[in-house]
C-alpha positions in Angstrom: -16.0 29.3 6.2 -13.0 30.8 7.8 -9.9 29.7 9.8 -8.6 26.2 10.1 -12.0 24.5 9.7 -12.0 25.8 6.2 -8.7 24.1 5.6 -9.8 20.7 7.0 -13.1 20.9 5.2 -11.3 21.6 1.9 -8.8 18.7 2.5 -11.7 16.3 3.3 -13.7 17.4 0.2 -10.6 16.9 -2.0 -9.9 13.4 -0.6 -13.6 12.3 -0.6 -13.8 13.1 -4.3 -10.9 10.9 -5.2 -10.5 8.0 -2.8 -12.5 5.2 -1.2 -10.2 4.6 1.8 -7.9 7.0 3.6 -5.9 7.2 6.9 -4.8 10.4 8.6 -1.3 10.2 10.1 -0.4 12.6 13.0 -4.0 13.5 13.6 -3.5 14.9 17.1 -6.5 16.6 18.6 -7.8 18.3 15.4 -10.1 15.7 14.0 -12.4 17.9 11.8 -11.3 16.5 8.4 -11.2 12.9 9.9 -14.7 13.3 11.2 -16.0 14.5 7.8 -14.3 11.6 6.1 -15.5 9.1 8.7 -19.1 10.2 8.2 -18.6 9.8 4.4 -17.4 6.2 5.0 -13.9 6.9 3.6 -11.8 7.2 6.7 -10.3 3.9 7.9 -8.7 5.4 11.0 -6.4 8.0 12.4 -2.9 7.4 13.8 -0.6 9.3 16.1 1.8 8.9 19.0 -0.9 10.4 21.2 -4.5 9.4 21.4 -7.1 12.0 22.6 -9.7 11.0 25.1 -13.3 10.3 24.1 -12.6 9.9 20.4 -15.5 8.4 18.5 -13.6 7.5 15.3 -11.1 4.7 14.9 -7.8 6.0 16.3 -4.6 4.0 16.9 -1.2 4.6 18.4 1.3 4.3 15.6 4.7 6.0 15.1 5.3 6.8 11.4 9.0 6.2 12.0 8.3 2.6 12.8 4.8 2.0 11.4 2.6 -1.0 12.0 2.0 -1.9 8.3 -1.1 -4.0 9.1 -3.0 -0.7 9.9 -2.4 0.5 6.3 -3.5 -2.5 4.4 -5.9 -1.7 1.5 -5.6 2.0 1.9 -5.6 4.2 -1.2 -4.3 7.4 0.4 -2.6 8.5 3.6 -2.8 12.1 4.4 -1.4 14.5 7.0 -2.5 18.0 8.0 0.3 20.2 9.3 2.8 17.5 10.1 6.2 18.4 11.5 8.8 18.6 8.7 10.8 15.7 10.1 7.8 13.4 9.4 7.8 14.0 5.6 10.5 11.4 4.7 8.8 8.8 6.8 5.4 9.6 5.3 6.9 9.3 1.8 8.6 6.0 2.6 5.3 4.6 4.1 3.2 5.6 1.2 5.6 4.2 -1.2 5.9 0.9 0.6 2.1 0.4 0.9 1.4 1.7 -2.7 -0.8 4.5 -1.6 -1.0 8.2 -2.5 0.4 10.7 0.0 -1.3 14.1 0.4 0.0 16.7 2.9 -1.2 20.1 3.9 1.8 22.0 5.4 1.7 24.4 8.3 3.6 27.0 6.4 6.1 27.0 3.6 8.4 24.3 5.0 10.8 22.4 2.7 12.1 23.4 -0.6 11.7 20.1 -2.5 8.1 19.5 -2.0 5.8 19.1 -5.0 3.5 21.9 -6.3 0.0 22.0 -4.9 -2.5 19.8 -6.6 -5.2 21.1 -8.8 -8.7 20.8 -7.6 -8.1 21.7 -4.0 -9.1 25.0 -2.5 -6.0 24.9 -0.2 -2.3 24.1 -1.0 -2.5 20.4 -0.7 0.7 18.6 -1.9 0.7 15.2 -3.5 4.1 13.6 -2.6 3.4 10.1 -3.8 1.0 9.5 -6.6 0.2 5.9 -7.3 -3.5 5.8 -7.7 -4.3 9.3 -9.1 
């Protein structure tokens, strides 16, 4: 595997090996990890402030700054792949409020206070909130 699909595949494998229900926040148009997790029966839905056309997985409009908490009921982990840095405090607050883990794969080396990458992932996936693991 090469390129970004390797990243999304690695993230999906890591999450599938540890959780029974996940939600991707800020999914955008790159749904490779979400599709893998949906096929595995683990993905509850994706959320973003934009919704791509012709999506075949559950996808809802939701702004992480003012989230609809009902969407996140009974979710073990929320994750985000390459979110903008400004989303991180809101992701942490949401995960903490709903008692879910938060896994983030960053675009680059943003932020200086993020946790070290988790063990067991082939890509630098960061666990910001750890409640269930």
